[in-house]
C-alpha positions in Angstrom: -52.1 -31.7 -32.5 -53.0 -28.7 -30.5 -50.8 -27.6 -27.5 -52.7 -26.5 -24.4 -51.3 -24.4 -21.3 -53.0 -24.9 -17.7 -52.2 -22.8 -14.9 -52.6 -24.9 -11.8 -53.0 -24.4 -7.9 -52.4 -27.1 -5.4 -51.8 -27.5 -1.6 -48.3 -29.6 -1.7 -48.7 -31.0 1.9 -50.1 -34.4 0.7 -48.0 -34.8 -2.3 -44.4 -36.1 -2.8 -43.7 -33.1 -5.1 -45.3 -32.0 -8.4 -43.7 -34.3 -10.7 -44.2 -38.2 -11.5 -41.6 -40.5 -9.7 -41.3 -44.1 -9.3 -44.6 -45.1 -7.6 -43.3 -47.1 -4.7 -40.6 -46.4 -2.2 -37.6 -48.8 -2.2 -38.1 -51.9 -0.1 -41.6 -50.6 0.7 -45.1 -50.8 -0.7 -45.9 -47.2 0.0 -47.4 -45.4 -2.9 -45.8 -42.1 -4.1 -48.5 -39.7 -5.1 -47.6 -36.4 -7.1 -49.5 -33.6 -8.6 -48.7 -34.5 -12.0 -50.4 -38.1 -11.5 -53.5 -36.8 -10.4 -53.6 -34.1 -13.2 -52.7 -36.5 -16.0 -55.3 -39.2 -14.8 -58.1 -36.2 -14.8 -57.1 -35.0 -18.2 -56.9 -38.5 -19.6 -60.2 -39.2 -18.3 -61.7 -36.5 -20.0 -60.2 -36.6 -23.3 -60.3 -40.5 -23.4 -56.7 -40.7 -24.3 -53.5 -41.1 -22.6 -52.0 -37.7 -21.9 -48.3 -36.7 -21.0 -48.1 -33.3 -19.1 -44.8 -30.9 -19.2 -44.6 -28.9 -16.0 -42.6 -25.6 -15.9 -40.4 -27.1 -13.2 -40.5 -29.3 -10.2 -41.6 -28.2 -6.6 -40.6 -30.5 -3.8 -42.7 -32.5 -1.5 -44.7 -30.2 0.7 -44.3 -26.9 -1.6 -47.5 -25.4 -2.8 -48.5 -23.5 -5.9 -50.9 -20.6 -6.9 -49.4 -20.4 -10.4 -47.7 -23.8 -11.7 -47.9 -23.9 -15.5 -48.2 -27.1 -17.5 -48.7 -28.0 -21.2 -49.9 -30.9 -23.0 -50.8 -31.9 -26.5 -54.1 -33.2 -27.6 -55.9 -34.0 -30.9 -59.1 -32.8 -29.7 -60.7 -29.3 -29.8 -61.0 -28.3 -26.1 -63.4 -25.6 -25.2 -61.4 -23.9 -22.2 -64.2 -22.9 -19.8 -66.2 -26.1 -20.0 -63.0 -28.4 -19.6 -61.7 -26.5 -16.7 -65.1 -26.8 -14.9 -65.0 -30.7 -15.6 -61.4 -31.0 -14.5 -62.0 -29.2 -11.1 -65.0 -31.5 -10.7 -62.8 -34.6 -10.6 -59.5 -33.4 -9.3 -59.0 -33.8 -5.6 -59.9 -30.8 -3.4 -56.0 -30.0 -3.1 -55.6 -29.4 -6.7 -57.4 -27.1 -8.9 -56.9 -25.7 -12.5 -57.4 -21.7 -12.7 -57.3 -21.5 -16.6 -56.5 -23.4 -19.7 -55.8 -21.7 -23.2 -54.2 -22.7 -26.5 -50.7 -21.9 -27.3 -48.3 -22.2 -30.1 -46.6 -25.6 -30.6 -43.2 -24.0 -30.1 -44.2 -22.9 -26.5 -42.8 -25.1 -23.8 -43.8 -24.7 -20.3 -40.3 -25.1 -18.9 -37.9 -23.8 -21.6 -40.2 -20.8 -22.6 -40.1 -19.2 -19.1 -37.8 -16.3 -18.2 -38.3 -16.3 -14.4 -40.2 -17.8 -11.5 -41.7 -16.1 -8.6 -41.8 -17.8 -5.1 -43.3 -16.6 -1.9 -42.2 -17.8 1.6 -45.1 -17.1 4.2 -44.4 -16.8 7.9 -46.8 -16.1 10.6 -45.1 -14.1 13.3 -46.7 -14.2 16.7 -46.4 -16.0 20.0 -49.1 -18.4 19.5 -50.3 -20.6 16.7 -53.9 -20.2 15.2 -56.0 -22.9 13.3 -56.1 -20.7 10.3 -52.2 -20.7 10.0 -52.2 -23.9 7.7 -49.4 -23.5 5.1 -47.3 -20.9 6.9 -44.3 -21.3 9.2 -44.9 -20.0 12.7 -42.2 -18.1 14.2 -42.6 -16.7 17.6 -39.9 -14.1 18.2 -40.2 -10.7 16.6 -38.8 -10.3 13.1 -37.1 -7.1 12.0 -38.4 -6.5 8.3 -36.0 -3.6 8.0 -32.9 -5.6 8.7 -34.3 -8.7 6.8 -34.3 -6.4 3.8 -30.8 -5.3 4.2 -29.7 -8.7 4.1 -31.9 -9.7 1.2 -30.5 -6.9 -1.0 -27.1 -8.8 -1.2 -28.9 -11.6 -3.1 -30.0 -9.1 -6.0 -27.9 -9.8 -9.2 -26.0 -12.6 -10.7 -24.4 -14.9 -8.1 -23.0 -18.2 -7.4 -25.7 -19.7 -4.9 -23.6 -22.7 -3.9 -24.0 -22.0 -0.3 -27.6 -22.4 -0.5 -27.7 -25.5 -2.6 -28.4 -28.9 -1.4 -25.4 -31.1 -2.0 -27.4 -34.2 -2.8 -28.3 -33.3 -6.3 -27.0 -34.2 -9.7 -27.6 -31.1 -11.1 -24.4 -29.1 -11.4 -26.0 -25.6 -11.8 -25.1 -22.9 -9.2 -25.3 -19.5 -11.0 -28.7 -17.7 -10.7 -30.0 -14.1 -11.4 -32.0 -12.9 -8.6 -34.4 -10.1 -9.8 -36.2 -9.6 -6.5 -35.6 -10.6 -2.9 -37.8 -8.8 -0.7 -39.7 -9.1 2.8 -43.0 -7.4 3.8 -45.4 -7.4 6.5 -49.2 -7.5 6.8 -50.5 -7.8 10.3 -48.9 -10.9 11.6 -47.8 -12.3 8.4 -44.3 -11.8 6.9 -43.9 -12.5 3.2 -40.5 -13.1 1.5 -40.8 -12.9 -2.2 -38.2 -14.2 -4.5 -38.0 -13.7 -8.4 -35.2 -15.2 -10.3 -34.4 -16.7 -13.7 -33.7 -20.1 -11.8 -33.6 -21.7 -8.3 -31.4 -24.4 -7.1 -32.6 -27.4 -5.2 -33.8 -26.2 -1.7 -32.3 -22.8 -2.3 -35.3 -20.8 -1.2 -35.8 -22.9 2.0 -31.9 -22.6 2.8 -32.0 -18.8 2.3 -35.0 -18.2 4.5 -33.4 -20.5 7.1 -30.3 -18.6 7.0 -32.2 -15.2 7.3 -34.1 -16.4 10.4 -30.8 -17.7 12.0 -29.3 -14.2 11.5 -32.5 -12.7 13.2 -32.4 -15.1 15.8 -29.0 -14.5 16.5 -29.0 -10.6 16.1 -26.2 -11.0 13.7 -25.5 -8.3 11.2 -27.4 -8.2 7.8 -24.0 -8.5 6.0 -23.7 -12.2 7.4 -26.0 -13.0 4.5 -23.4 -11.6 2.0 -20.5 -13.5 3.7 -22.4 -16.8 3.6 -23.3 -16.2 -0.2 -19.7 -15.4 -1.0 -18.3 -18.3 1.0 -19.9 -20.5 -1.6 -20.0 -23.3 1.1 -23.4 -24.7 2.1 -22.0 -25.8 5.4 -21.9 -22.0 6.3 -25.6 -21.6 5.7 -28.6 -22.0 8.2 -30.8 -24.9 8.5 -33.1 -25.7 5.3 -36.5 -24.9 6.9 -40.0 -26.6 6.2 -41.5 -26.5 3.0 -44.9 -25.7 4.4 -44.5 -21.9 4.0 -43.1 -22.0 0.4 -45.5 -21.4 -2.7 -44.8 -21.1 -6.4 -46.8 -17.9 -7.3 -46.1 -17.3 -10.9 -44.1 -18.5 -13.7 -43.1 -15.6 -16.0 -42.8 -15.9 -19.8 -42.3 -12.3 -20.9 -39.3 -10.0 -20.4 -41.0 -7.8 -17.7 -41.2 -8.0 -14.0 -42.9 -5.3 -11.8 -42.6 -3.0 -14.9 -38.8 -3.4 -15.0 -37.0 -5.1 -17.9 -35.3 -8.2 -17.1 
């Protein structure tokens, strides 16, 4: 049995998250479609066998990806270029496979990862544009320097309970943040996060808090106070997933030239 690794892109707007869920909502007949459903159907069609995929981690409904990683096992010898072309020919337009390669059977898309890189994209101007899909529109001016002053308080190992959604069964609360940085290119503001793990809705809560600090002209230290409070009632709103993208899953011990 050979293990294969895929790198997958998707626009999450039309999906109920990345990973398979019960296919109908309680008390309704509404179908729940996920990226995993579409990908497994396509791979199974090509291999003519039932394929189960393992994702590096779950992305929530509406969250996008440019670098989700997925592994699967198959007893067929797959030619990567031909297989990727065939996959992209039958996958919906909102999902595409960037690459496929063989990996050792000890590799695991989730457990072998050492860090994940997410980006939240904001368009910062007074009026929306038809070209601004998958971005959050913020009409008031954003101060990148002050945003970065606040974000620096997140670097290192912290209890991120203040930015964790309460309705989750996962008890985890400690994360190591390697990078939290804002940058601007034209009208677009990019907020990049690299950490060993992320809690449920953590990035959306951090960005919502950062925008609240900007909107109310609060001191950058406010983010530090909220972090140290370990109380999610102190945080700002959990904002829309539309600007959030999983950029890369990292499997080595080097990020931006710096050792983890």
